[in-house]
N, C-alpha and C positions, 0 to 999 in steps of 0.2 A: 545494668551494664551500659557503658557509653562508648560510642564509636564516633570519632570526629577527625576530619581531614580537610581543613579549609584549603590546603594546597597553596601553591605559590601566589595565586591571586587573592588569597584571603588575608590581607593585612588586617591587623587588629588595632583597636584603640579608638577612642571617640572621634579623633580627628582624621583617621585614616580613610582613604577612599573606600567606599562601600559600606560606610556606617549606615545606621537605620535611615531608611528613605522616608522623606517627608510625606505625610498623607497616609502611610501604611505602617509607620513605625510605632514608637511609644511603648516598647516592651512586649512581652509575650501576649499573644491573643489566642482565644479559643475559637474553634469552628462554630458554625451556626448551631443554634439551639435545637434544630431538627436533626442534627447529625446522628444522635443515638438511634433514630428511626431507620436511617440508612445503614448504620452499622448492624442493627438487628436483622434487617432484611438480608444483608450479606451473609450473616451467620446462619440464618434460617435456610438460605439457598444451599449452603454447603452441607446442611444437616437434613436435606429433604428426604433421603432414604429412611432415616430414623423416624421422621415425622409421618411418612407414608405407612411405615410398619405400625406405629402407634395408632394411626387413624383406622387401619384395617382391623385392629383389635377393639375399636370403638372405645378407647380410653380417652375420651375428650377432655376429662379433667387433667390428664397428664399433659395434653397438648397446651391447655391454657396455662398450666404451671410452667411448662417449658418456655412459653412465650414471655411470661412475666420475668423469668430468670434471665432470658436473653436481653430483654429490655433493660433490666437493672444492670446487667454486666456492661451493656453498651453505654449506658449513662455514665458508669464509672470510667469507661474508656474515654468518653468525651471529656470528662472532667480532668483526666490525666494527659490529654493531648493538647499541646500548644505549639504555636509557630511564631516566628518573628524574622524580620529582615535586619540583620545586625552583623557587624564585623566582617563585612564583605561577603556574606553568605545568607542563603535562606536556611534557617535552622528549624527543625521539627523535632520536638521532644514528646515521646509517647511511651506507653507501657503501664500496665496495672501492677503486676508483680515485679517484673524486671524492667527497669527504665532504659530507654534507648534514645540517643541523641544523634540525629543525622544532620550534616552540614553540607550544603551544595553551594560552592563558590559561584558568584554571579558570572564570572568569565568562563565557567565550564558549562553553563546552561546552553542546551542545544535546541530545545523545543518546549514551548509553553502552550498547552491546548486547553480549551474549554469543552466540557462534555455535559450535555443536558438530555437526560432521558425524560420520558413523559412525566414521571413523578417530580423530577427537577423543575420542569417547566410549569407544572401545576402549582408548585410551592414557591416559585420565583427564586430558585437557588441553582448552583452549578458546581461541578467538580473541576478543580484546577489541577492539571497534570504537568509536572515539570520533569523533563528528561535531560540526561547528560550523556556525553560520549561514553560508550561502553557500559551504559546502564543496564544492558540486558533487555529482555522483552517487556519487563514491568517498568512502570514509571519510577523514577528515583524518589520523587515526593508526590503524594496523591492527597490533596486537600479535599476531602469529601465530608461535608459540603460547606460552601460559603455562599453569601448572597451574591447575586449576579453582578451588582455594582462593585462589590469588594473583589470578586474574581477578576473583573476587567481592570480594576485599579492595580491589583497585584501583578497581573500580566504586564501592564504598562510599565510598572516600576522595575520589574525584573529585566525586561528587554532594554529599558533605558540604562540600567546599571551595567548590563553586559556590553551595550554599545560604547559606553564611556570607558570601561576598563579595557576593552579590546581595540579601542581606537577607531571603531566603526562610526559612520556618520550618525549624528544624533537623530536624523529623520528615520533611521532604521528602528529606533526604539519607539515604543508605543506612544510617547508624548508627542511625536510628530515634529514637523519643522518649526512650529512655534516654540517648543521647548529648546530646540537647538539655537534659535535666535536669542532667547532670553537667558539661557544658562549654558552656552557652549563652553565656557571656561570654568564652570562651577564644578567643584568636586562632587563625586557621587555621595549622596547623603545630605547635600545642601542644595537640593533642587529649589529653584525659585518658587516662592509661594504663589506667584501669579500664574504658574503653569498648572492647569487642571489635568492631572494624568488620568482622571476618570472620564474626561470628555472623549467622545468617539473621534477617531482620526478621520480625516477626509479620505475617502476611498474612491478609486476609479475602477469600475467594473470592467473586467476584460472579457468575461464569458459567463453567461447565465443560461442554464438548460431548463426548458419547459418539461412538463410531465410527459408529453409525447416523445421528446428526445431522450429522456431518461429510460422510458420503456424500450425505445429502439436500441439503446445501449445494451440492455439486458438480452434482447432477442438476437442481436447480431454479435454478441460477445461470448465469452467463455461461460457465462451463466446459463446459456442454453444447454451446454453439455452437462453442467452441474445439475440442471433440472432433471435430466435423464437418470442421474444417480438417485434422486429423490423418488422418481416414479417407480424405479425397480423394487424397492422395499414395499411400496404401497401396493404393488400388484400381488404381493404375498400376504396381504392382510388376512386372508382366510386361514393361513397357518397360525397367525397370532390369536385369532378368535375362532376356535373350532366351530362354534354354532352359527357363524355369520352366513355360511353357504346355505344351511337349512332355512335360516330366517329369510334370506332373499328368495329362495325357491318357493317358499310358502306364500309369497306375495306377488311373484312374477313368474309367468310361464316361460321356461327357458326357450321353447320353440318359437314363442311369440317375439322374443327380443333378440334372438340369434340372427345375425345378418345372413341372408341366403341369396341375395341378388347383387350384381355389381354395384348398383346404386347404393345399396345398404352398406356394402363394404367400404365404398368411397366415403359415405357419411360417417362411419365409425373412424376411418382414417383421419378425416378432417377434424372430428371431435377430439381425437387423441392429439393431433397437432396443436389444436387450440389450447388444450389443457397444458401441454408441454411448454409452448411459448408463453402462455399466461403465467406459469410458474416462474419462468426466466424473467419476464417483465416485472412481476410482483417483487421478486428478489432485488432487482435493480432499484425499484421505487423505494423499498425499505431502506436501502443503503445510500442512495444518491439523490433522493427527492430534494428539490430546491437547491441543486448544485449551483454554487456561485464562486467564481474565481475573480479576485480583485487585487489591486495594488494599493498599498497604504504606505507611502514613503518608499523605503527600500525593502519593504516586507511583502511577501506574497500571502494572501489570506484566502483560505478555502473553507466554505461552509457546505454541509451536506447532511442528509439523514432525515428520515420521517419519524420513527419512534425515538431513536437516540440521535439527537442533534449534535454534530461535532463541528468545532471551529478550530482549524489549525492555522498557525502562523509560521512561515518559514522565511528567515532573512535570505534575500537573494544571494548574499555573499556565501551562503552555505551550499548553494546549488552546484552540483558537480557534473551531472550528465542529464541530457534530455533525450528520451527515446520516443520515436514516432512509430506506432504499431498499426499495421493495416492487415486485417485478415482477408481471405478471399472474398467473403461476402461483403465486407465493408469496402473493399476496393471497387467492387461492382456498383456499390451504392454511392461512391464518392465520399466515404466517411473514413475517419481515423480516430485513434486515441493517443494520448500523450502520458507518459510516465516520467516522473522526476526522481532522480537519485541525488540524495543529499549527504553531506558529511555528518559525522557524529555518531553513526550507528555501526557498531562493530558486528562481525559475524556474517553469515551467508545471506541474510535477508535484511532489507531496509523497510521497516514498517512505515516510515514516513512516506515512502514512495506510494504505498497503497492509499494513505490518507490524502495525498496531494495529487493523485492521478486524475486526469481528465477522462471521464468514461467514454465520451464520444464527442466529436465535432466534425463540421464539414471540412473536407480536404482543403478547400479554398481558404479556410481560416487558420490553417496550421502555421504558415509563415508569419502571420500577424502575431499569434500567440508566442511562437518561438522567439521572435524579436523582443517581446516583453520579458521573456524568461532569460534569454542570453543575448543581450544587445550586440549586434554585429553578426549574429549567426544566420540570420535570414536574408534572402531566401536560400533554401538548401540548393547548393550548386549541382550541376550535372555530374554524376558519379562516373568514375573511370572503371571499366571492366578489367578483371584480372587477365593475364596472358592466356593464349590458347591452351597451354598445358593444364590450366585450371579447369577448362571445359572438359578435356579428356578425363581428368580426375573425377569431376562431378558425375559424368555419364557412367564411368566405370564403377564408381561406388554405388550408384543407383541400381545398375544391372546386377552387381554382386548381391546386394540385399534382396532384390527380387528373386534371383536364382536360389538363394538359400531358403527363402520362404516357400517357393514352389517345391524345392527338394523335400522340405519337411512335410508339406501337404501330400506329396507323392508317396513318401514313406508311410504316412498314416493310411492312405487309401490302399496301398499294397498290403499292409498288415490286415486291414479289414477284409480285403478280398481273400487273403489266405485263410481267414477264419470263416469264410462264406457268410459274412455279415452283410457285405455290400458288394454288388457286382459293378465294376468300373470298366466301361468300354475302352478299348485301346485308343480309339479316336479322341479320347478326352485329352490326349497329350497335345493336340493342336491348340489348346487354350494357352499354352506357353507362349505362342507367337504374339498375340495381342498384349499379353502381360509384359513381355520383354520390350515391345514397342512402347508401351506406356512408361516403362522404367526409363527408357532412353529419353522420352519427352520430359519426364520429371527431372532428369539429370540436366537437360538443357535449360529448363526453367530455373532450376537451382543456380546454375551458372549465371544466367541473365540477371538474377536478383542479387548477385554479389557486386561489390563495388566500393570505392572509396574516393574521397576528394579532400582537398585542403584549401583553406582560406586563411587570411591573416588572423592568427590566434585560434583557429578551430581545425579539428579533424573530424571528418564524417566517415561513417562506415555503414554498410547495408548487408543484410543476410536474411534468409528465410524464404520459404515457399508458401506453406499454409498461412503463416503469419509473417509478413515482411516487416523487419525492424530496421529503421534508420536511426543511427545514434549520432548525436552531435556532442563532441567533447571539447571543452575549452582547454587548449594546450597548457595554459597556466595552472590548471587544476590537476594536471597529471603528476602523480607522486613518483612513478617510475615506469619503465617499459621494458619489454623483452621481445626478442624474435625467437620463435620456436618452430621446429620442423620435425615431423615424423620421418621414419625411414622411407615411406612411400613419397612424402613430399620432397625429400632430398633427391630422390631419383628423378623427379620431374623438375627440380630446380625451383621449388616453391617453398614458402614459409608463411607463418601467421604471426602478425604483430599483436601483442597483448599490452594494453594500457592499464596500469594500476592507478586507481583513484581512491580517495578517502570514502569511508562509509561502506555499507554492505551493498549487495546487488550484483548482477552479472558484470563481468569484466568486459569492457569494450574491446572488440577484436576486428582486425582487418584480415580476412581469410584468404588463403591461397594466392598471395601475391608473389611476384618474383623475389628472389632473395635480395637482389640489389634494391628493389623498391621498398621492401620491408625494412632494410637497413636505413635507407634514406628517411623513411617515415619515423623510425625510431629516433634519429637525430633531430627531427622536427619536434617530436614529443618532448625530448630532453632539452629542447631550446638551444641546441648547438648550431642549428642553421635556421634561416628564415623559411617561412611557409612557401 
């Protein structure tokens, strides 16, 4: 079975733009000779429950036979899988029993990444992943595996072809400014032979994180909370292994190791905190070790990872929104993180954002990095607070939430008292006073963290208490906008501006502004009035 859709950008014919690219063309090519090994490992990973069952029955001969069958099948898959750059598209043909042809037009390519796991690095190979707009969570084309030099040459050629077809600057392509100078008027597929697309581009490092900074990112970020989720199941290990408790008690005296003094309890608490934060730091190191953010022409390059080394390239023309996130702890330490939202990924989440996110940086470096990502957007201007009606709304909403929570707790305590399970003194009701005071404080803080600002070509919005998020939106990237208001907002004369942009991810919003201001900002977003 064949499926092929070169699309509007896929002109055909030997002389058409987008013909086979020099240096990587020459007809269909097979993947690396070691690809069957990676195919077999992938199949074995999916079949591990069956392998575990066979191993438990000690039928090792069956495991060996299965491994040989998998390797033979993977070899046939390798022989039947070819790719080529031809007729304006990257074409991948595969399938043992049923044949399938996929064509990805050059002008629809959104992301070209290199992935290198430990086995890849050991063998000097890489996986090339090519994604397109609306391609779903999986890569449109996954070349697993090719040599590292071939992967870099392919990525350079694909980005160069896309740049030419979309009219982007040639420096955005992987061939760099030299290719633009030598072949700026050359049709795609007739790249000047003097341009070496395999040569590395000149890169300018914008940010590089050391090991300590990567660990700090894990300790101060959301990974610390995720580590608690891991510690929970570990604490139930005795349920998984019924004999574990007896084994431990036979080797350790419970009375000797049980903390009985304040100092012992403090030591146990410190040990627990060290393990907790250690897990968070280790998780961050595995994901973000060696984090490097660089500029190569008009492309943004991010490298990260300890076990699985990832290299992502994002043309800056695809960048839609930059979010500066500051949690309570990071604000106290003068730290922040940056998330990038890009075009090309449909749906509710943008996986490119997670690949290109800056896990942590000094607050003083934010404006410098923001200027590199969105020229003209830095420094972030002073944000304007919403009207006083928004303050009343924030406080009222916080008090209502606190009241509902206290009412639910009071109902539960009353029920337990009625059953004589728990005796609750009447004086316990005085706890509501500090709780309501705290709710009022949180409402005021939430209001103080709201705000917006405009600058020539940019809209800024801020929201959040536990995690304060400042969003910078290039007005030119806005697809549409809308002003929405709930019945409660209309009573207070307030409204919220929603800005729709390409790609997935959260919608930028200006919360609880006056209706007149929200309407004015909408006209700014739509380009009807100046900023």
